[in-house]
N, CA, C and O atoms as a CHARMM CRD file, in Angstrom:
* protein
*
  348
    1    1 MET  N    206.65300 -22.39300  36.65800 PROA 1      0.00000
    2    1 MET  CA   206.25600 -22.61800  35.28300 PROA 1      0.00000
    3    1 MET  C    205.83500 -24.07300  35.08700 PROA 1      0.00000
    4    1 MET  O    206.51500 -24.99400  35.54000 PROA 1      0.00000
    5    2 GLY  N    204.73100 -24.26000  34.42100 PROA 2      0.00000
    6    2 GLY  CA   204.23200 -25.60000  34.12200 PROA 2      0.00000
    7    2 GLY  C    204.70600 -26.08800  32.75700 PROA 2      0.00000
    8    2 GLY  O    205.48000 -25.40800  32.08400 PROA 2      0.00000
    9    3 PRO  N    204.25200 -27.24200  32.36000 PROA 3      0.00000
   10    3 PRO  CA   204.65500 -27.77700  31.06500 PROA 3      0.00000
   11    3 PRO  C    204.08100 -26.95300  29.91400 PROA 3      0.00000
   12    3 PRO  O    203.03000 -26.32700  30.04800 PROA 3      0.00000
   13    4 ASP  N    204.77700 -26.96100  28.79900 PROA 4      0.00000
   14    4 ASP  CA   204.35800 -26.21200  27.61400 PROA 4      0.00000
   15    4 ASP  C    203.43800 -27.08700  26.77700 PROA 4      0.00000
   16    4 ASP  O    203.89500 -28.07200  26.19700 PROA 4      0.00000
   17    5 TYR  N    202.15400 -26.75400  26.69900 PROA 5      0.00000
   18    5 TYR  CA   201.17000 -27.53800  25.93700 PROA 5      0.00000
   19    5 TYR  C    200.90000 -26.93400  24.56300 PROA 5      0.00000
   20    5 TYR  O    199.89800 -27.27400  23.93400 PROA 5      0.00000
   21    6 SER  N    201.75900 -26.05700  24.08900 PROA 6      0.00000
   22    6 SER  CA   201.51500 -25.42200  22.80000 PROA 6      0.00000
   23    6 SER  C    201.78700 -26.38000  21.63400 PROA 6      0.00000
   24    6 SER  O    201.21900 -26.21100  20.55600 PROA 6      0.00000
   25    7 TRP  N    202.64600 -27.38100  21.83900 PROA 7      0.00000
   26    7 TRP  CA   202.94300 -28.35600  20.79500 PROA 7      0.00000
   27    7 TRP  C    202.46700 -29.74200  21.25100 PROA 7      0.00000
   28    7 TRP  O    202.62000 -30.10300  22.41700 PROA 7      0.00000
   29    8 PRO  N    201.89600 -30.50600  20.33000 PROA 8      0.00000
   30    8 PRO  CA   201.51300 -31.87900  20.71000 PROA 8      0.00000
   31    8 PRO  C    202.73600 -32.72100  21.03400 PROA 8      0.00000
   32    8 PRO  O    203.86400 -32.32900  20.73500 PROA 8      0.00000
   33    9 TRP  N    202.51400 -33.86700  21.64000 PROA 9      0.00000
   34    9 TRP  CA   203.62600 -34.71500  22.09800 PROA 9      0.00000
   35    9 TRP  C    204.42100 -35.31100  20.95200 PROA 9      0.00000
   36    9 TRP  O    205.56900 -35.70000  21.16500 PROA 9      0.00000
   37   10 TRP  N    203.86900 -35.40400  19.73400 PROA 10     0.00000
   38   10 TRP  CA   204.60800 -36.02000  18.62600 PROA 10     0.00000
   39   10 TRP  C    205.44300 -35.03200  17.83000 PROA 10     0.00000
   40   10 TRP  O    206.13000 -35.44400  16.89500 PROA 10     0.00000
   41   11 GLY  N    205.41700 -33.79200  18.14700 PROA 11     0.00000
   42   11 GLY  CA   206.27600 -32.82100  17.48800 PROA 11     0.00000
   43   11 GLY  C    205.48100 -31.70900  16.84100 PROA 11     0.00000
   44   11 GLY  O    204.28900 -31.55200  17.10200 PROA 11     0.00000
   45   12 PRO  N    206.12700 -30.95600  16.01900 PROA 12     0.00000
   46   12 PRO  CA   205.45000 -29.82600  15.35900 PROA 12     0.00000
   47   12 PRO  C    204.30200 -30.30100  14.46800 PROA 12     0.00000
   48   12 PRO  O    204.31100 -31.43800  13.99700 PROA 12     0.00000
   49   13 MET  N    203.33200 -29.44800  14.24200 PROA 13     0.00000
   50   13 MET  CA   202.14800 -29.81900  13.48400 PROA 13     0.00000
   51   13 MET  C    202.42800 -30.06900  12.00200 PROA 13     0.00000
   52   13 MET  O    201.60500 -30.70700  11.34600 PROA 13     0.00000
   53   14 TRP  N    203.52500 -29.60900  11.45000 PROA 14     0.00000
   54   14 TRP  CA   203.81100 -29.82000  10.03500 PROA 14     0.00000
   55   14 TRP  C    204.30200 -31.23700   9.75400 PROA 14     0.00000
   56   14 TRP  O    204.32300 -31.66000   8.59800 PROA 14     0.00000
   57   15 VAL  N    204.69700 -31.97800  10.78900 PROA 15     0.00000
   58   15 VAL  CA   205.22500 -33.32700  10.58100 PROA 15     0.00000
   59   15 VAL  C    204.13300 -34.26600  10.09800 PROA 15     0.00000
   60   15 VAL  O    204.34700 -35.01700   9.14600 PROA 15     0.00000
   61   16 PHE  N    202.98300 -34.24100  10.72300 PROA 16     0.00000
   62   16 PHE  CA   201.90300 -35.16400  10.37300 PROA 16     0.00000
   63   16 PHE  C    201.41000 -34.97400   8.93700 PROA 16     0.00000
   64   16 PHE  O    201.39000 -35.95300   8.19000 PROA 16     0.00000
   65   17 PRO  N    201.01400 -33.77400   8.50900 PROA 17     0.00000
   66   17 PRO  CA   200.51400 -33.64200   7.13100 PROA 17     0.00000
   67   17 PRO  C    201.58500 -33.82200   6.07100 PROA 17     0.00000
   68   17 PRO  O    201.26200 -34.13800   4.92600 PROA 17     0.00000
   69   18 THR  N    202.84300 -33.63200   6.41500 PROA 18     0.00000
   70   18 THR  CA   203.90500 -33.75400   5.42900 PROA 18     0.00000
   71   18 THR  C    204.31200 -35.20900   5.20200 PROA 18     0.00000
   72   18 THR  O    204.45700 -35.63600   4.05700 PROA 18     0.00000
   73   19 PHE  N    204.49300 -35.95900   6.25600 PROA 19     0.00000
   74   19 PHE  CA   205.03000 -37.31000   6.12300 PROA 19     0.00000
   75   19 PHE  C    203.98800 -38.41500   6.10400 PROA 19     0.00000
   76   19 PHE  O    204.30700 -39.53900   5.71600 PROA 19     0.00000
   77   20 MET  N    202.75500 -38.13900   6.50900 PROA 20     0.00000
   78   20 MET  CA   201.74000 -39.18900   6.54500 PROA 20     0.00000
   79   20 MET  C    201.41800 -39.73900   5.15200 PROA 20     0.00000
   80   20 MET  O    201.31000 -40.95800   5.01500 PROA 20     0.00000
   81   21 PRO  N    201.25900 -38.91500   4.11400 PROA 21     0.00000
   82   21 PRO  CA   201.03000 -39.50000   2.78800 PROA 21     0.00000
   83   21 PRO  C    202.19900 -40.36100   2.29600 PROA 21     0.00000
   84   21 PRO  O    201.98900 -41.36800   1.62000 PROA 21     0.00000
   85   22 ILE  N    203.39500 -39.97300   2.62800 PROA 22     0.00000
   86   22 ILE  CA   204.56500 -40.76200   2.23800 PROA 22     0.00000
   87   22 ILE  C    204.56800 -42.10500   2.96700 PROA 22     0.00000
   88   22 ILE  O    204.84200 -43.14300   2.36500 PROA 22     0.00000
   89   23 ILE  N    204.26700 -42.08100   4.24900 PROA 23     0.00000
   90   23 ILE  CA   204.22900 -43.31400   5.03200 PROA 23     0.00000
   91   23 ILE  C    203.13100 -44.23300   4.50700 PROA 23     0.00000
   92   23 ILE  O    203.35900 -45.43700   4.38000 PROA 23     0.00000
   93   24 MET  N    201.94400 -43.70300   4.19600 PROA 24     0.00000
   94   24 MET  CA   200.85200 -44.51400   3.66700 PROA 24     0.00000
   95   24 MET  C    201.20200 -45.10400   2.30600 PROA 24     0.00000
   96   24 MET  O    200.84300 -46.24600   2.02200 PROA 24     0.00000
   97   25 LEU  N    201.88700 -44.35400   1.47200 PROA 25     0.00000
   98   25 LEU  CA   202.30400 -44.85200   0.16500 PROA 25     0.00000
   99   25 LEU  C    203.28000 -46.01600   0.31700 PROA 25     0.00000
  100   25 LEU  O    203.16400 -47.01700  -0.39000 PROA 25     0.00000
  101   26 VAL  N    204.22300 -45.89300   1.21500 PROA 26     0.00000
  102   26 VAL  CA   205.18000 -46.96600   1.46400 PROA 26     0.00000
  103   26 VAL  C    204.46600 -48.21500   1.98700 PROA 26     0.00000
  104   26 VAL  O    204.76500 -49.32900   1.55700 PROA 26     0.00000
  105   27 VAL  N    203.53300 -48.03100   2.90700 PROA 27     0.00000
  106   27 VAL  CA   202.78000 -49.16400   3.44900 PROA 27     0.00000
  107   27 VAL  C    201.98000 -49.85300   2.34500 PROA 27     0.00000
  108   27 VAL  O    201.94000 -51.08300   2.29400 PROA 27     0.00000
  109   28 MET  N    201.34600 -49.08500   1.46700 PROA 28     0.00000
  110   28 MET  CA   200.56400 -49.67100   0.38200 PROA 28     0.00000
  111   28 MET  C    201.44300 -50.41100  -0.61700 PROA 28     0.00000
  112   28 MET  O    201.05700 -51.47700  -1.09600 PROA 28     0.00000
  113   29 ILE  N    202.60800 -49.87500  -0.94000 PROA 29     0.00000
  114   29 ILE  CA   203.52100 -50.54300  -1.86300 PROA 29     0.00000
  115   29 ILE  C    204.00700 -51.85700  -1.27000 PROA 29     0.00000
  116   29 ILE  O    204.06900 -52.86500  -1.97400 PROA 29     0.00000
  117   30 VAL  N    204.35000 -51.86100   0.00000 PROA 30     0.00000
  118   30 VAL  CA   204.79900 -53.09300   0.66000 PROA 30     0.00000
  119   30 VAL  C    203.67000 -54.12100   0.67800 PROA 30     0.00000
  120   30 VAL  O    203.91100 -55.30200   0.42600 PROA 30     0.00000
  121   31 ALA  N    202.45000 -53.69500   0.97100 PROA 31     0.00000
  122   31 ALA  CA   201.31600 -54.62100   1.00500 PROA 31     0.00000
  123   31 ALA  C    201.06200 -55.21400  -0.38400 PROA 31     0.00000
  124   31 ALA  O    200.84000 -56.41900  -0.50200 PROA 31     0.00000
  125   32 LEU  N    201.09100 -54.40000  -1.42400 PROA 32     0.00000
  126   32 LEU  CA   200.88400 -54.90900  -2.78100 PROA 32     0.00000
  127   32 LEU  C    201.98600 -55.86400  -3.19200 PROA 32     0.00000
  128   32 LEU  O    201.71700 -56.85800  -3.86700 PROA 32     0.00000
  129   33 TYR  N    203.21100 -55.58600  -2.80400 PROA 33     0.00000
  130   33 TYR  CA   204.30900 -56.49900  -3.12100 PROA 33     0.00000
  131   33 TYR  C    204.12300 -57.83900  -2.42100 PROA 33     0.00000
  132   33 TYR  O    204.33100 -58.89300  -3.02300 PROA 33     0.00000
  133   34 LEU  N    203.73200 -57.79900  -1.15600 PROA 34     0.00000
  134   34 LEU  CA   203.54000 -59.05000  -0.42400 PROA 34     0.00000
  135   34 LEU  C    202.39900 -59.87700  -0.99900 PROA 34     0.00000
  136   34 LEU  O    202.45800 -61.10600  -0.97300 PROA 34     0.00000
  137   35 ILE  N    201.36800 -59.23000  -1.51300 PROA 35     0.00000
  138   35 ILE  CA   200.22800 -59.95900  -2.06400 PROA 35     0.00000
  139   35 ILE  C    200.51800 -60.45600  -3.47800 PROA 35     0.00000
  140   35 ILE  O    200.29700 -61.63100  -3.77200 PROA 35     0.00000
  141   36 PHE  N    201.00500 -59.59000  -4.35300 PROA 36     0.00000
  142   36 PHE  CA   201.12700 -59.93300  -5.76400 PROA 36     0.00000
  143   36 PHE  C    202.55400 -60.19800  -6.23200 PROA 36     0.00000
  144   36 PHE  O    202.73900 -60.94900  -7.19000 PROA 36     0.00000
  145   37 GLY  N    203.53600 -59.63500  -5.62000 PROA 37     0.00000
  146   37 GLY  CA   204.89600 -59.69600  -6.13600 PROA 37     0.00000
  147   37 GLY  C    205.64500 -60.96700  -5.84000 PROA 37     0.00000
  148   37 GLY  O    206.60500 -61.28000  -6.54400 PROA 37     0.00000
  149   38 ARG  N    205.25700 -61.70600  -4.84000 PROA 38     0.00000
  150   38 ARG  CA   205.99900 -62.89800  -4.45400 PROA 38     0.00000
  151   38 ARG  C    205.31600 -64.17500  -4.89900 PROA 38     0.00000
  152   38 ARG  O    205.54300 -65.23000  -4.30600 PROA 38     0.00000
  153   39 GLY  N    204.48700 -64.10700  -5.92700 PROA 39     0.00000
  154   39 GLY  CA   203.81500 -65.30300  -6.38900 PROA 39     0.00000
  155   39 GLY  C    202.58100 -65.61800  -5.59200 PROA 39     0.00000
  156   39 GLY  O    202.24400 -66.78500  -5.39100 PROA 39     0.00000
  157   40 GLY  N    201.90400 -64.59000  -5.13700 PROA 40     0.00000
  158   40 GLY  CA   200.69600 -64.77800  -4.34100 PROA 40     0.00000
  159   40 GLY  C    199.49900 -65.05500  -5.21300 PROA 40     0.00000
  160   40 GLY  O    199.44800 -66.08700  -5.88200 PROA 40     0.00000
  161   41 PHE  N    198.52800 -64.15200  -5.22000 PROA 41     0.00000
  162   41 PHE  CA   197.28200 -64.35900  -5.93800 PROA 41     0.00000
  163   41 PHE  C    197.48000 -64.42700  -7.44300 PROA 41     0.00000
  164   41 PHE  O    196.73500 -65.13800  -8.11700 PROA 41     0.00000
  165   42 CYS  N    198.42900 -63.73300  -7.98000 PROA 42     0.00000
  166   42 CYS  CA   198.59600 -63.65400  -9.43500 PROA 42     0.00000
  167   42 CYS  C    199.69000 -64.56900  -9.95800 PROA 42     0.00000
  168   42 CYS  O    200.23500 -64.31100 -11.03100 PROA 42     0.00000
  169   43 ALA  N    200.02000 -65.59500  -9.26000 PROA 43     0.00000
  170   43 ALA  CA   201.12000 -66.46100  -9.66800 PROA 43     0.00000
  171   43 ALA  C    200.96400 -67.04400 -11.06100 PROA 43     0.00000
  172   43 ALA  O    201.94300 -67.03000 -11.80600 PROA 43     0.00000
  173   44 PRO  N    199.79600 -67.56000 -11.47500 PROA 44     0.00000
  174   44 PRO  CA   199.70700 -68.13000 -12.81900 PROA 44     0.00000
  175   44 PRO  C    199.94000 -67.11300 -13.92200 PROA 44     0.00000
  176   44 PRO  O    200.39500 -67.48500 -15.00400 PROA 44     0.00000
  177   45 TRP  N    199.64500 -65.84700 -13.68600 PROA 45     0.00000
  178   45 TRP  CA   199.83700 -64.84000 -14.71800 PROA 45     0.00000
  179   45 TRP  C    201.26700 -64.32200 -14.75900 PROA 45     0.00000
  180   45 TRP  O    201.61700 -63.59400 -15.68800 PROA 45     0.00000
  181   46 HSD  N    202.08600 -64.66200 -13.81300 PROA 46     0.00000
  182   46 HSD  CA   203.46700 -64.21200 -13.79800 PROA 46     0.00000
  183   46 HSD  C    204.43000 -65.29500 -14.24600 PROA 46     0.00000
  184   46 HSD  O    205.61200 -65.23200 -13.90700 PROA 46     0.00000
  185   47 GLY  N    203.97000 -66.28200 -14.99300 PROA 47     0.00000
  186   47 GLY  CA   204.84900 -67.32500 -15.50100 PROA 47     0.00000
  187   47 GLY  C    205.27800 -68.30800 -14.43300 PROA 47     0.00000
  188   47 GLY  O    206.36900 -68.87300 -14.51100 PROA 47     0.00000
  189   48 SER  N    204.45000 -68.51300 -13.45900 PROA 48     0.00000
  190   48 SER  CA   204.79100 -69.44800 -12.40000 PROA 48     0.00000
  191   48 SER  C    204.83400 -70.86900 -12.94400 PROA 48     0.00000
  192   48 SER  O    204.14200 -71.18800 -13.91100 PROA 48     0.00000
  193   49 THR  N    205.63600 -71.71300 -12.33300 PROA 49     0.00000
  194   49 THR  CA   205.70500 -73.10900 -12.74900 PROA 49     0.00000
  195   49 THR  C    204.50700 -73.88900 -12.26200 PROA 49     0.00000
  196   49 THR  O    204.30800 -75.03500 -12.66600 PROA 49     0.00000
  197   50 ARG  N    203.70800 -73.29000 -11.40300 PROA 50     0.00000
  198   50 ARG  CA   202.52100 -73.95700 -10.88800 PROA 50     0.00000
  199   50 ARG  C    201.33900 -73.65100 -11.79400 PROA 50     0.00000
  200   50 ARG  O    200.54600 -72.76200 -11.48700 PROA 50     0.00000
  201   51 ASN  N    201.20700 -74.36000 -12.89200 PROA 51     0.00000
  202   51 ASN  CA   200.09200 -74.16700 -13.80200 PROA 51     0.00000
  203   51 ASN  C    199.09100 -75.27500 -13.54300 PROA 51     0.00000
  204   51 ASN  O    199.15600 -76.33800 -14.16200 PROA 51     0.00000
  205   52 PHE  N    198.16100 -75.02700 -12.62500 PROA 52     0.00000
  206   52 PHE  CA   197.26600 -76.07200 -12.15100 PROA 52     0.00000
  207   52 PHE  C    196.27900 -76.52100 -13.22200 PROA 52     0.00000
  208   52 PHE  O    195.95300 -77.70600 -13.28800 PROA 52     0.00000
  209   53 ASP  N    195.79900 -75.61700 -14.05600 PROA 53     0.00000
  210   53 ASP  CA   194.81600 -75.98400 -15.06200 PROA 53     0.00000
  211   53 ASP  C    195.40500 -76.94700 -16.08700 PROA 53     0.00000
  212   53 ASP  O    194.73600 -77.89600 -16.49600 PROA 53     0.00000
  213   54 ARG  N    196.63500 -76.71600 -16.50300 PROA 54     0.00000
  214   54 ARG  CA   197.26700 -77.59100 -17.48000 PROA 54     0.00000
  215   54 ARG  C    197.48700 -78.97700 -16.88700 PROA 54     0.00000
  216   54 ARG  O    197.27400 -79.97800 -17.57200 PROA 54     0.00000
  217   55 ASP  N    197.90900 -79.05600 -15.63300 PROA 55     0.00000
  218   55 ASP  CA   198.17600 -80.34400 -15.00900 PROA 55     0.00000
  219   55 ASP  C    196.90900 -81.17000 -14.86900 PROA 55     0.00000
  220   55 ASP  O    196.95700 -82.39500 -14.98300 PROA 55     0.00000
  221   56 ARG  N    195.78800 -80.53100 -14.62800 PROA 56     0.00000
  222   56 ARG  CA   194.53400 -81.25300 -14.44500 PROA 56     0.00000
  223   56 ARG  C    194.00900 -81.80700 -15.76000 PROA 56     0.00000
  224   56 ARG  O    193.41500 -82.88500 -15.77800 PROA 56     0.00000
  225   57 SER  N    194.21500 -81.09200 -16.85700 PROA 57     0.00000
  226   57 SER  CA   193.63100 -81.50300 -18.12500 PROA 57     0.00000
  227   57 SER  C    194.48100 -82.54700 -18.85200 PROA 57     0.00000
  228   57 SER  O    193.99400 -83.17400 -19.79300 PROA 57     0.00000
  229   58 GLU  N    195.69900 -82.74500 -18.45500 PROA 58     0.00000
  230   58 GLU  CA   196.59800 -83.67100 -19.13800 PROA 58     0.00000
  231   58 GLU  C    196.44100 -85.07400 -18.54100 PROA 58     0.00000
  232   58 GLU  O    196.63500 -85.27600 -17.34200 PROA 58     0.00000
  233   59 SER  N    196.09500 -86.01700 -19.37900 PROA 59     0.00000
  234   59 SER  CA   195.88900 -87.38100 -18.89100 PROA 59     0.00000
  235   59 SER  C    197.21800 -88.12500 -18.81400 PROA 59     0.00000
  236   59 SER  O    198.24400 -87.66600 -19.31700 PROA 59     0.00000
  237   60 ALA  N    197.16600 -89.27500 -18.17700 PROA 60     0.00000
  238   60 ALA  CA   198.36900 -90.10400 -18.05400 PROA 60     0.00000
  239   60 ALA  C    198.83300 -90.58400 -19.42100 PROA 60     0.00000
  240   60 ALA  O    200.03400 -90.68700 -19.67400 PROA 60     0.00000
  241   61 LEU  N    197.88600 -90.87800 -20.29800 PROA 61     0.00000
  242   61 LEU  CA   198.24900 -91.33000 -21.63500 PROA 61     0.00000
  243   61 LEU  C    198.91700 -90.21500 -22.43200 PROA 61     0.00000
  244   61 LEU  O    199.85000 -90.47300 -23.19300 PROA 61     0.00000
  245   62 ASP  N    198.45100 -88.98000 -22.26500 PROA 62     0.00000
  246   62 ASP  CA   199.09000 -87.84100 -22.93600 PROA 62     0.00000
  247   62 ASP  C    200.52700 -87.66900 -22.46500 PROA 62     0.00000
  248   62 ASP  O    201.42900 -87.42600 -23.26700 PROA 62     0.00000
  249   63 ILE  N    200.72900 -87.79500 -21.18400 PROA 63     0.00000
  250   63 ILE  CA   202.08600 -87.66700 -20.63000 PROA 63     0.00000
  251   63 ILE  C    202.97400 -88.78100 -21.16900 PROA 63     0.00000
  252   63 ILE  O    204.13200 -88.54500 -21.51300 PROA 63     0.00000
  253   64 LEU  N    202.43400 -89.99400 -21.24300 PROA 64     0.00000
  254   64 LEU  CA   203.19600 -91.12900 -21.76700 PROA 64     0.00000
  255   64 LEU  C    203.57100 -90.90600 -23.22500 PROA 64     0.00000
  256   64 LEU  O    204.69900 -91.19500 -23.62500 PROA 64     0.00000
  257   65 LYS  N    202.64000 -90.39600 -24.02100 PROA 65     0.00000
  258   65 LYS  CA   202.92700 -90.11400 -25.43500 PROA 65     0.00000
  259   65 LYS  C    204.01800 -89.06500 -25.57500 PROA 65     0.00000
  260   65 LYS  O    204.88000 -89.17800 -26.44700 PROA 65     0.00000
  261   66 LYS  N    203.98700 -88.05900 -24.73500 PROA 66     0.00000
  262   66 LYS  CA   205.03000 -87.02300 -24.79100 PROA 66     0.00000
  263   66 LYS  C    206.39400 -87.59000 -24.41300 PROA 66     0.00000
  264   66 LYS  O    207.40500 -87.25100 -25.02800 PROA 66     0.00000
  265   67 ARG  N    206.42000 -88.45300 -23.40100 PROA 67     0.00000
  266   67 ARG  CA   207.69600 -89.07400 -23.00100 PROA 67     0.00000
  267   67 ARG  C    208.24900 -89.93600 -24.12500 PROA 67     0.00000
  268   67 ARG  O    209.45700 -89.95100 -24.36400 PROA 67     0.00000
  269   68 TYR  N    207.37000 -90.65200 -24.81600 PROA 68     0.00000
  270   68 TYR  CA   207.81200 -91.49400 -25.93600 PROA 68     0.00000
  271   68 TYR  C    208.30500 -90.61600 -27.08800 PROA 68     0.00000
  272   68 TYR  O    209.30500 -90.93800 -27.72900 PROA 68     0.00000
  273   69 ALA  N    207.61100 -89.51500 -27.34900 PROA 69     0.00000
  274   69 ALA  CA   208.01500 -88.61400 -28.43400 PROA 69     0.00000
  275   69 ALA  C    209.36600 -87.95800 -28.13900 PROA 69     0.00000
  276   69 ALA  O    210.14500 -87.70100 -29.05800 PROA 69     0.00000
  277   70 ARG  N    209.64200 -87.68900 -26.87600 PROA 70     0.00000
  278   70 ARG  CA   210.94000 -87.08900 -26.51600 PROA 70     0.00000
  279   70 ARG  C    212.06200 -88.10900 -26.48200 PROA 70     0.00000
  280   70 ARG  O    213.23200 -87.74100 -26.37400 PROA 70     0.00000
  281   71 GLY  N    211.71900 -89.39000 -26.57300 PROA 71     0.00000
  282   71 GLY  CA   212.74200 -90.43100 -26.56200 PROA 71     0.00000
  283   71 GLY  C    213.16200 -90.87200 -25.18000 PROA 71     0.00000
  284   71 GLY  O    214.21200 -91.49500 -25.02000 PROA 71     0.00000
  285   72 GLU  N    212.36400 -90.55900 -24.18500 PROA 72     0.00000
  286   72 GLU  CA   212.70600 -90.95600 -22.81900 PROA 72     0.00000
  287   72 GLU  C    212.46000 -92.44100 -22.57700 PROA 72     0.00000
  288   72 GLU  O    213.11100 -93.04900 -21.72600 PROA 72     0.00000
  289   73 ILE  N    211.53600 -93.01900 -23.31100 PROA 73     0.00000
  290   73 ILE  CA   211.23000 -94.44500 -23.15000 PROA 73     0.00000
  291   73 ILE  C    211.23200 -95.11000 -24.52100 PROA 73     0.00000
  292   73 ILE  O    211.04400 -94.44300 -25.53800 PROA 73     0.00000
  293   74 THR  N    211.44300 -96.42600 -24.55000 PROA 74     0.00000
  294   74 THR  CA   211.46400 -97.18800 -25.80100 PROA 74     0.00000
  295   74 THR  C    210.03700 -97.56100 -26.20300 PROA 74     0.00000
  296   74 THR  O    209.08700 -97.34100 -25.45200 PROA 74     0.00000
  297   75 ALA  N    209.90800 -98.13300 -27.40700 PROA 75     0.00000
  298   75 ALA  CA   208.59200 -98.54100 -27.91100 PROA 75     0.00000
  299   75 ALA  C    207.99900 -99.64800 -27.04500 PROA 75     0.00000
  300   75 ALA  O    206.79600 -99.66600 -26.78300 PROA 75     0.00000
  301   76 GLU  N    208.85800-100.57600 -26.60300 PROA 76     0.00000
  302   76 GLU  CA   208.36000-101.66700 -25.75400 PROA 76     0.00000
  303   76 GLU  C    207.85200-101.13300 -24.41000 PROA 76     0.00000
  304   76 GLU  O    206.80500-101.55500 -23.91900 PROA 76     0.00000
  305   77 GLU  N    208.60300-100.20700 -23.82800 PROA 77     0.00000
  306   77 GLU  CA   208.17000 -99.61500 -22.55900 PROA 77     0.00000
  307   77 GLU  C    206.86800 -98.82900 -22.74100 PROA 77     0.00000
  308   77 GLU  O    205.98100 -98.85100 -21.88800 PROA 77     0.00000
  309   78 PHE  N    206.78200 -98.13600 -23.87500 PROA 78     0.00000
  310   78 PHE  CA   205.57400 -97.37300 -24.16300 PROA 78     0.00000
  311   78 PHE  C    204.35600 -98.29000 -24.23200 PROA 78     0.00000
  312   78 PHE  O    203.32700 -98.00200 -23.62100 PROA 78     0.00000
  313   79 GLU  N    204.47100 -99.39700 -24.97600 PROA 79     0.00000
  314   79 GLU  CA   203.34500-100.31900 -25.12700 PROA 79     0.00000
  315   79 GLU  C    202.95700-100.95800 -23.78500 PROA 79     0.00000
  316   79 GLU  O    201.77600-101.10400 -23.46800 PROA 79     0.00000
  317   80 ARG  N    203.96700-101.32800 -23.01600 PROA 80     0.00000
  318   80 ARG  CA   203.69800-101.94300 -21.70800 PROA 80     0.00000
  319   80 ARG  C    203.00400-100.95400 -20.76800 PROA 80     0.00000
  320   80 ARG  O    202.03500-101.31200 -20.09900 PROA 80     0.00000
  321   81 MET  N    203.49100 -99.72400 -20.71600 PROA 81     0.00000
  322   81 MET  CA   202.88100 -98.71600 -19.85400 PROA 81     0.00000
  323   81 MET  C    201.49700 -98.32700 -20.35100 PROA 81     0.00000
  324   81 MET  O    200.60500 -98.06200 -19.54500 PROA 81     0.00000
  325   82 LYS  N    201.30500 -98.28900 -21.65600 PROA 82     0.00000
  326   82 LYS  CA   200.00800 -97.94400 -22.23000 PROA 82     0.00000
  327   82 LYS  C    198.96400 -99.00600 -21.87400 PROA 82     0.00000
  328   82 LYS  O    197.82700 -98.68100 -21.53000 PROA 82     0.00000
  329   83 GLN  N    199.36300-100.27500 -21.96100 PROA 83     0.00000
  330   83 GLN  CA   198.44700-101.34300 -21.57300 PROA 83     0.00000
  331   83 GLN  C    198.10800-101.26900 -20.08100 PROA 83     0.00000
  332   83 GLN  O    196.97900-101.53800 -19.67000 PROA 83     0.00000
  333   84 SER  N    199.09400-100.90600 -19.29900 PROA 84     0.00000
  334   84 SER  CA   198.87100-100.77500 -17.85200 PROA 84     0.00000
  335   84 SER  C    197.89400 -99.63900 -17.55300 PROA 84     0.00000
  336   84 SER  O    197.04500 -99.76400 -16.67100 PROA 84     0.00000
  337   85 ILE  N    198.01400 -98.54400 -18.27900 PROA 85     0.00000
  338   85 ILE  CA   197.13100 -97.38700 -18.07000 PROA 85     0.00000
  339   85 ILE  C    195.71000 -97.70200 -18.52300 PROA 85     0.00000
  340   85 ILE  O    194.74700 -97.35800 -17.83800 PROA 85     0.00000
  341   86 LEU  N    195.57900 -98.35600 -19.67400 PROA 86     0.00000
  342   86 LEU  CA   194.25900 -98.62200 -20.24500 PROA 86     0.00000
  343   86 LEU  C    193.50800 -99.74400 -19.54400 PROA 86     0.00000
  344   86 LEU  O    192.28600 -99.83700 -19.65500 PROA 86     0.00000
  345   87 SER  N    194.21400-100.58000 -18.83900 PROA 87     0.00000
  346   87 SER  CA   193.50500-101.69900 -18.18000 PROA 87     0.00000
  347   87 SER  C    193.00000-101.34000 -16.79700 PROA 87     0.00000
  348   87 SER  O    192.38900-102.17300 -16.12700 PROA 87     0.00000
């Protein structure tokens, strides 16, 4: 008696059509999580602390004014730093 070639080497024929869609769904979910879920391409829309557009548009003088308004620096320090920035 020779080998039985009635079944493929990976098992019964119902295994492939039954589990392949499930495996593909899992692979797609993992891929989407790796791309979008960990702060990848959509990081600015997920409340990330890396807001590049805001950082670029804010000048040094604006930052200084905010620090003075919050009370982090005194009026004398503000004037000295402002003169340094403007010169």
